[in-house]
Each structure stands twice: as C-alpha cells, then as structure tokens.
Backbone as JSON Lines, residues from 0, in Angstrom:
{"i":0,"aa":"M","n":[37.58,-37.95,12.5],"ca":[36.88,-36.77,12.03],"c":[35.58,-36.62,12.82]}
{"i":1,"aa":"T","n":[35.27,-35.36,13.06],"ca":[34.03,-35.09,13.77],"c":[32.87,-35.12,12.78]}
{"i":2,"aa":"P","n":[31.68,-35.29,13.28],"ca":[30.52,-35.3,12.37],"c":[30.36,-33.98,11.6]}
{"i":3,"aa":"Y","n":[30.77,-32.87,12.21],"ca":[30.65,-31.57,11.52],"c":[31.56,-31.52,10.3]}
{"i":4,"aa":"V","n":[32.79,-32.01,10.42],"ca":[33.73,-31.99,9.3],"c":[33.21,-32.88,8.16]}
{"i":5,"aa":"I","n":[32.66,-34.02,8.5],"ca":[32.1,-34.9,7.48],"c":[30.93,-34.2,6.77]}
{"i":6,"aa":"F","n":[30.07,-33.53,7.54],"ca":[28.95,-32.79,6.96],"c":[29.45,-31.71,6.01]}
{"i":7,"aa":"V","n":[30.47,-30.95,6.42],"ca":[31.01,-29.88,5.57],"c":[31.58,-30.45,4.28]}
{"i":8,"aa":"I","n":[32.28,-31.55,4.35],"ca":[32.87,-32.15,3.15],"c":[31.76,-32.64,2.2]}
{"i":9,"aa":"V","n":[30.77,-33.32,2.72],"ca":[29.67,-33.82,1.89],"c":[28.9,-32.66,1.26]}
{"i":10,"aa":"L","n":[28.65,-31.61,2.05],"ca":[27.93,-30.46,1.52],"c":[28.72,-29.75,0.43]}
{"i":11,"aa":"T","n":[30.02,-29.62,0.61],"ca":[30.87,-28.98,-0.39],"c":[30.86,-29.78,-1.7]}
{"i":12,"aa":"I","n":[30.94,-31.1,-1.59],"ca":[30.9,-31.94,-2.79],"c":[29.54,-31.82,-3.47]}
{"i":13,"aa":"A","n":[28.47,-31.78,-2.69],"ca":[27.12,-31.63,-3.27],"c":[26.99,-30.3,-3.99]}
{"i":14,"aa":"Y","n":[27.52,-29.2,-3.41],"ca":[27.48,-27.9,-4.07],"c":[28.27,-27.91,-5.37]}
{"i":15,"aa":"I","n":[29.44,-28.54,-5.37],"ca":[30.26,-28.59,-6.58],"c":[29.52,-29.33,-7.7]}
{"i":16,"aa":"I","n":[28.89,-30.45,-7.35],"ca":[28.14,-31.21,-8.36],"c":[26.94,-30.4,-8.86]}
{"i":17,"aa":"Y","n":[26.21,-29.78,-7.93],"ca":[25.01,-29.03,-8.29],"c":[25.34,-27.86,-9.21]}
{"i":18,"aa":"Y","n":[26.29,-27.01,-8.79],"ca":[26.62,-25.84,-9.61],"c":[27.35,-26.24,-10.88]}
{"i":19,"aa":"G","n":[28.14,-27.29,-10.85],"ca":[28.81,-27.76,-12.07],"c":[27.79,-28.2,-13.11]}
{"i":20,"aa":"Y","n":[26.75,-28.89,-12.67],"ca":[25.69,-29.32,-13.59],"c":[25.0,-28.11,-14.22]}
{"i":21,"aa":"H","n":[24.63,-27.12,-13.4],"ca":[23.9,-25.96,-13.93],"c":[24.78,-25.09,-14.83]}
{"i":22,"aa":"I","n":[26.04,-24.97,-14.52],"ca":[26.94,-24.19,-15.38],"c":[27.12,-24.89,-16.72]}
{"i":23,"aa":"S","n":[27.32,-26.21,-16.69],"ca":[27.49,-26.93,-17.96],"c":[26.2,-26.91,-18.78]}
{"i":24,"aa":"K","n":[25.06,-26.96,-18.1],"ca":[23.78,-26.89,-18.81],"c":[23.64,-25.54,-19.5]}
{"i":25,"aa":"D","n":[24.04,-24.45,-18.83],"ca":[23.96,-23.12,-19.44],"c":[24.94,-22.97,-20.6]}
{"i":26,"aa":"L","n":[26.13,-23.55,-20.47],"ca":[27.15,-23.4,-21.52],"c":[26.86,-24.24,-22.75]}
{"i":27,"aa":"Y","n":[26.41,-25.5,-22.55],"ca":[26.31,-26.42,-23.67],"c":[24.88,-26.82,-24.02]}
{"i":28,"aa":"G","n":[23.92,-26.36,-23.33],"ca":[22.55,-26.77,-23.61],"c":[21.88,-25.87,-24.63]}
{"i":29,"aa":"K","n":[21.03,-26.38,-25.47],"ca":[20.17,-25.73,-26.46],"c":[20.52,-24.27,-26.77]}
{"i":30,"aa":"K","n":[21.52,-24.09,-27.61],"ca":[21.97,-22.73,-27.94],"c":[21.08,-22.04,-28.96]}
{"i":31,"aa":"N","n":[20.43,-22.76,-29.85],"ca":[19.68,-22.15,-30.93],"c":[18.23,-21.84,-30.57]}
{"i":32,"aa":"E","n":[17.85,-22.1,-29.36],"ca":[16.47,-21.84,-28.94],"c":[16.3,-20.35,-28.63]}
{"i":33,"aa":"K","n":[15.33,-19.74,-29.32],"ca":[15.07,-18.32,-29.1],"c":[13.84,-18.15,-28.23]}
{"i":34,"aa":"E","n":[13.99,-17.37,-27.19],"ca":[12.85,-17.08,-26.32],"c":[12.37,-15.66,-26.61]}
{"i":35,"aa":"T","n":[11.1,-15.54,-26.88],"ca":[10.55,-14.21,-27.11],"c":[9.84,-13.76,-25.84]}
{"i":36,"aa":"S","n":[10.23,-12.62,-25.37],"ca":[9.59,-12.08,-24.17],"c":[8.69,-10.9,-24.52]}
{"i":37,"aa":"V","n":[8.23,-10.87,-25.76],"ca":[7.39,-9.78,-26.22],"c":[5.92,-10.2,-26.1]}
{"i":38,"aa":"E","n":[5.13,-9.37,-25.47],"ca":[3.7,-9.63,-25.36],"c":[2.97,-8.65,-26.26]}
{"i":39,"aa":"E","n":[1.9,-9.12,-26.88],"ca":[1.1,-8.26,-27.73],"c":[-0.26,-8.07,-27.09]}
{"i":40,"aa":"F","n":[-0.73,-6.82,-27.06],"ca":[-2.02,-6.48,-26.48],"c":[-2.9,-5.84,-27.55]}
{"i":41,"aa":"D","n":[-4.16,-6.24,-27.55],"ca":[-5.12,-5.66,-28.48],"c":[-5.72,-4.42,-27.82]}
{"i":42,"aa":"V","n":[-5.39,-3.24,-28.37],"ca":[-5.86,-1.98,-27.81],"c":[-6.9,-1.31,-28.7]}
{"i":43,"aa":"S","n":[-7.43,-2.04,-29.67],"ca":[-8.38,-1.43,-30.59],"c":[-9.7,-1.1,-29.89]}
{"i":44,"aa":"G","n":[-10.03,-1.81,-28.81],"ca":[-11.28,-1.57,-28.12],"c":[-11.21,-0.48,-27.07]}
{"i":45,"aa":"M","n":[-10.04,0.1,-26.86],"ca":[-9.91,1.14,-25.84],"c":[-10.49,2.46,-26.33]}
{"i":46,"aa":"Q","n":[-11.01,3.23,-25.4],"ca":[-11.58,4.53,-25.74],"c":[-10.46,5.54,-25.96]}
{"i":47,"aa":"D","n":[-10.73,6.5,-26.84],"ca":[-9.76,7.57,-27.07],"c":[-9.91,8.68,-26.04]}
{"i":48,"aa":"E","n":[-11.09,8.77,-25.45],"ca":[-11.36,9.86,-24.52],"c":[-10.96,9.46,-23.1]}
{"i":49,"aa":"V","n":[-10.26,10.35,-22.43],"ca":[-9.86,10.12,-21.05],"c":[-10.78,10.92,-20.14]}
{"i":50,"aa":"V","n":[-11.37,10.26,-19.16],"ca":[-12.3,10.92,-18.25],"c":[-11.63,11.03,-16.89]}
{"i":51,"aa":"A","n":[-11.55,12.25,-16.38],"ca":[-10.93,12.48,-15.07],"c":[-11.92,12.13,-13.96]}
{"i":52,"aa":"T","n":[-11.41,11.56,-12.89],"ca":[-12.23,11.21,-11.73],"c":[-11.93,12.2,-10.62]}
{"i":53,"aa":"P","n":[-12.94,12.91,-10.14],"ca":[-12.67,13.88,-9.06],"c":[-12.34,13.17,-7.74]}
{"i":54,"aa":"V","n":[-11.41,13.76,-7.0],"ca":[-11.0,13.24,-5.7],"c":[-11.24,14.33,-4.68]}
{"i":55,"aa":"R","n":[-11.98,13.98,-3.6],"ca":[-12.26,14.95,-2.53],"c":[-11.64,14.45,-1.24]}
{"i":56,"aa":"E","n":[-10.96,15.35,-0.53],"ca":[-10.38,14.99,0.76],"c":[-11.37,15.29,1.86]}
{"i":57,"aa":"S","n":[-11.41,14.41,2.85],"ca":[-12.23,14.65,4.03],"c":[-11.33,14.53,5.25]}
{"i":58,"aa":"G","n":[-11.88,14.63,6.43],"ca":[-11.09,14.63,7.65],"c":[-10.19,13.42,7.81]}
{"i":59,"aa":"D","n":[-10.72,12.22,7.57],"ca":[-9.95,11.01,7.81],"c":[-9.49,10.3,6.55]}
{"i":60,"aa":"G","n":[-9.77,10.83,5.39],"ca":[-9.38,10.13,4.17],"c":[-9.78,10.92,2.94]}
{"i":61,"aa":"F","n":[-10.17,10.19,1.9],"ca":[-10.58,10.82,0.66],"c":[-11.64,9.95,0.0]}
{"i":62,"aa":"S","n":[-12.32,10.54,-0.97],"ca":[-13.34,9.78,-1.7],"c":[-13.2,10.08,-3.18]}
{"i":63,"aa":"L","n":[-13.52,9.09,-4.0],"ca":[-13.41,9.21,-5.45],"c":[-14.8,9.31,-6.05]}
{"i":64,"aa":"G","n":[-14.92,10.03,-7.13],"ca":[-16.17,10.08,-7.87],"c":[-16.98,11.31,-7.54]}
{"i":65,"aa":"E","n":[-18.22,11.28,-7.98],"ca":[-19.12,12.41,-7.8],"c":[-19.6,12.5,-6.36]}
{"i":66,"aa":"E","n":[-20.03,13.7,-5.97],"ca":[-20.54,13.9,-4.62],"c":[-21.91,13.24,-4.49]}
{"i":67,"aa":"T","n":[-22.14,12.58,-3.37],"ca":[-23.41,11.91,-3.14],"c":[-24.07,12.46,-1.89]}
{"i":68,"aa":"A","n":[-25.26,11.98,-1.59],"ca":[-25.97,12.43,-0.4],"c":[-25.22,12.03,0.86]}
{"i":69,"aa":"Q","n":[-24.53,10.91,0.81],"ca":[-23.76,10.48,1.97],"c":[-22.64,11.47,2.27]}
{"i":70,"aa":"D","n":[-22.02,12.03,1.23],"ca":[-20.97,13.03,1.43],"c":[-21.53,14.27,2.1]}
{"i":71,"aa":"N","n":[-22.74,14.66,1.73],"ca":[-23.38,15.81,2.37],"c":[-23.61,15.53,3.85]}
{"i":72,"aa":"D","n":[-23.95,14.29,4.2],"ca":[-24.14,13.93,5.6],"c":[-22.85,14.11,6.38]}
{"i":73,"aa":"H","n":[-21.72,13.77,5.76],"ca":[-20.43,13.92,6.44],"c":[-20.15,15.38,6.76]}
{"i":74,"aa":"S","n":[-20.45,16.27,5.83],"ca":[-20.2,17.69,6.09],"c":[-21.13,18.19,7.19]}
{"i":75,"aa":"R","n":[-22.37,17.69,7.22],"ca":[-23.29,18.09,8.28],"c":[-22.82,17.56,9.63]}
{"i":76,"aa":"I","n":[-22.29,16.33,9.66],"ca":[-21.76,15.77,10.9],"c":[-20.55,16.57,11.36]}
{"i":77,"aa":"A","n":[-19.69,16.97,10.44],"ca":[-18.52,17.76,10.79],"c":[-18.94,19.1,11.38]}
{"i":78,"aa":"A","n":[-19.97,19.73,10.81],"ca":[-20.46,21.0,11.35],"c":[-21.04,20.8,12.75]}
{"i":79,"aa":"T","n":[-21.73,19.69,12.98],"ca":[-22.28,19.4,14.3],"c":[-21.15,19.19,15.31]}
{"i":80,"aa":"E","n":[-20.08,18.54,14.9],"ca":[-18.94,18.34,15.8],"c":[-18.31,19.68,16.18]}
{"i":81,"aa":"V","n":[-18.21,20.6,15.23],"ca":[-17.65,21.92,15.53],"c":[-18.54,22.65,16.53]}
{"i":82,"aa":"E","n":[-19.85,22.58,16.31],"ca":[-20.77,23.24,17.25],"c":[-20.67,22.62,18.63]}
{"i":83,"aa":"T","n":[-20.52,21.31,18.71],"ca":[-20.39,20.63,20.0],"c":[-19.12,21.06,20.71]}
{"i":84,"aa":"R","n":[-18.03,21.16,19.96],"ca":[-16.76,21.6,20.56],"c":[-16.87,23.04,21.08]}
{"i":85,"aa":"Q","n":[-17.53,23.9,20.31],"ca":[-17.69,25.29,20.75],"c":[-18.54,25.36,22.01]}
{"i":86,"aa":"A","n":[-19.59,24.56,22.09],"ca":[-20.44,24.55,23.28],"c":[-19.66,24.03,24.48]}
{"i":87,"aa":"A","n":[-18.86,22.98,24.29],"ca":[-18.06,22.44,25.39],"c":[-17.03,23.46,25.86]}
{"i":88,"aa":"Q","n":[-16.44,24.18,24.92],"ca":[-15.47,25.22,25.29],"c":[-16.15,26.32,26.1]}
{"i":89,"aa":"A","n":[-17.37,26.69,25.73],"ca":[-18.1,27.72,26.48],"c":[-18.41,27.24,27.89]}
{"i":90,"aa":"V","n":[-18.79,25.98,28.04],"ca":[-19.07,25.44,29.37],"c":[-17.79,25.41,30.2]}
{"i":91,"aa":"L","n":[-16.69,25.01,29.63],"ca":[-15.42,24.98,30.36],"c":[-15.0,26.37,30.8]}
{"i":92,"aa":"T","n":[-15.16,27.35,29.93],"ca":[-14.82,28.71,30.28],"c":[-15.68,29.21,31.44]}
{"i":93,"aa":"T","n":[-16.97,28.91,31.4],"ca":[-17.88,29.31,32.49],"c":[-17.47,28.65,33.8]}
{"i":94,"aa":"L","n":[-17.17,27.35,33.76],"ca":[-16.76,26.65,34.98],"c":[-15.43,27.18,35.51]}
{"i":95,"aa":"Q","n":[-14.52,27.53,34.65],"ca":[-13.24,28.06,35.1],"c":[-13.42,29.41,35.78]}
{"i":96,"aa":"T","n":[-14.3,30.23,35.25],"ca":[-14.53,31.54,35.89],"c":[-15.22,31.37,37.24]}
{"i":97,"aa":"I","n":[-16.1,30.39,37.37],"ca":[-16.75,30.14,38.65],"c":[-15.76,29.61,39.67]}
{"i":98,"aa":"W","n":[-14.9,28.7,39.27],"ca":[-13.95,28.09,40.19],"c":[-12.85,29.05,40.61]}
{"i":99,"aa":"T","n":[-12.49,29.98,39.74],"ca":[-11.41,30.89,40.06],"c":[-11.86,32.15,40.77]}
{"i":100,"aa":"R","n":[-13.15,32.33,41.04],"ca":[-13.62,33.52,41.75],"c":[-13.12,33.5,43.2]}
{"i":101,"aa":"P","n":[-12.65,34.61,43.66],"ca":[-12.26,34.66,45.07],"c":[-13.52,34.65,45.96]}
{"i":102,"aa":"T","n":[-13.45,33.96,47.07],"ca":[-14.61,33.9,47.97],"c":[-14.51,34.88,49.08]}
C-alpha cells in the first residue's frame, strides 16, 4: 500500500469515530435540559420622544447634526472654487482666441 492509501484509510476511520460520537451525543445526551434563548431588556429608562437628526449632503460626503461655522466655511470654499474655475475658463478662452487668430 502506498502512503496515500494508508492516510485515506486512517482519515476515514477518524471521521467515522468523530461523527459517530457527535451523533450519539445528540441522540442520547441530556434530553430534559431546556435552553432559553430569550433575552430581557429593561426599556423603562428610554425616552418616549424621538428626535430627528438632520442630514446634509456636501460635495464629497454628508454631515449629521446642526449646521456649524465649519459648514459655512465649506460653502464659502465651494463658491471660491467655482469662481476660480470661471476665471480659468475665461483665461483659456482668451488664449484660444489669440492662438487661433490668422497672422
């Protein structure tokens, strides 16, 4: 016999013993034991009032809660970016008209 065949036979016998033990344990072991899977939670301290949290979307994400001074800074930065893009577009348009003029 090759070593592989011996390994397969030993492993098969080990599986039979292992699963036989667990099956017999499930069939004949402690039948009258009751397991309770019920959890009890004390909810008497919870508030009855539900408070909604405002969510604001921004360019790259979102923010929770009330608006703060930092949020105002973001809107000012976004406005500055728009102005910068418009200025860059104006410069590009001017350069394109200069470059495309016939000489």
